C-alpha positions in Angstrom: 14.9 12.9 2.3 13.9 10.1 4.5 11.2 7.6 5.2 7.9 8.7 6.7 6.2 6.0 8.7 2.5 5.9 9.6 2.8 7.7 12.9 4.6 10.6 11.3 1.9 10.7 8.5 -0.8 10.8 11.2 0.9 13.7 13.0 1.3 15.6 9.8 -2.3 15.2 8.7 -3.6 15.9 12.2 -1.7 19.2 12.3 -2.8 20.2 8.8 -6.5 19.5 9.5 -6.6 20.5 13.2 -8.0 17.1 14.2 -7.1 15.0 17.2 -4.4 12.4 16.7 -6.8 9.5 17.6 -9.4 10.5 15.1 -6.8 11.1 12.4 -5.2 7.7 13.0 -8.7 6.1 12.8 -9.4 7.8 9.5 -6.1 6.8 8.0 -6.6 3.2 9.2 -10.1 3.1 7.8 -8.7 4.4 4.4 -6.1 1.7 4.3 -8.6 -1.0 5.3 -11.0 0.2 2.6 -8.3 0.1 -0.1 -7.3 -3.4 0.9 -10.9 -4.7 1.0 -11.8 -3.1 -2.4 -8.7 -4.3 -4.2 -8.9 -7.8 -2.7 -12.4 -7.9 -4.3 -10.8 -7.1 -7.7 -11.6 -3.4 -7.8 -9.2 -0.6 -8.7 -9.2 2.3 -6.3 -8.4 5.5 -8.3 -7.7 8.8 -6.6 -7.6 11.5 -9.4 -4.4 13.5 -9.1 -2.8 11.0 -6.8 -2.7 7.5 -8.2 -4.4 4.1 -8.3 -4.3 1.0 -6.2 -5.0 -2.5 -7.5 -4.2 -6.1 -6.8 -2.1 -8.0 -9.3 -1.4 -11.7 -9.4 2.1 -12.9 -9.7 2.9 -16.3 -11.1 4.6 -19.1 -9.2 8.3 -19.2 -9.7 11.6 -20.7 -8.5 13.9 -18.4 -6.6 17.3 -18.8 -5.0 18.3 -18.1 -1.5 21.4 -15.8 -1.9 23.0 -17.1 1.3 22.8 -20.8 0.7 22.3 -21.0 -3.0 19.3 -23.3 -2.3 16.4 -23.1 -4.7 13.0 -22.2 -3.2 9.6 -22.5 -4.7 7.6 -19.3 -4.5 3.9 -19.9 -4.8 1.5 -17.8 -6.9 0.2 -14.9 -4.9 -1.4 -11.4 -4.9 0.3 -8.1 -4.5 -1.2 -4.7 -3.8 0.3 -2.2 -6.3 0.2 1.5 -6.5 0.7 3.6 -9.7 1.2 7.3 -9.2 -0.8 9.7 -11.4 1.1 11.6 -14.1 1.7 15.2 -13.1 1.0 17.7 -15.9 
């Protein structure tokens, strides 16, 4: 097992579909952009059988730098989250 980066994913999808690498990369980039745009607007993107993407707000908090021990204020922010579908 290892990590699959975007380029490897593009190659795998291009081979599976018989499409050119450039058009496959453009399609995957468009998908990622669409998910980011829709979730930033407050929508949840659900792909039945795969999972769902949504943006969650995390509260402001105080953290600690493990190297120096110094406390750092972390502001409130948004995170894109993914929850995998349950497989039957």
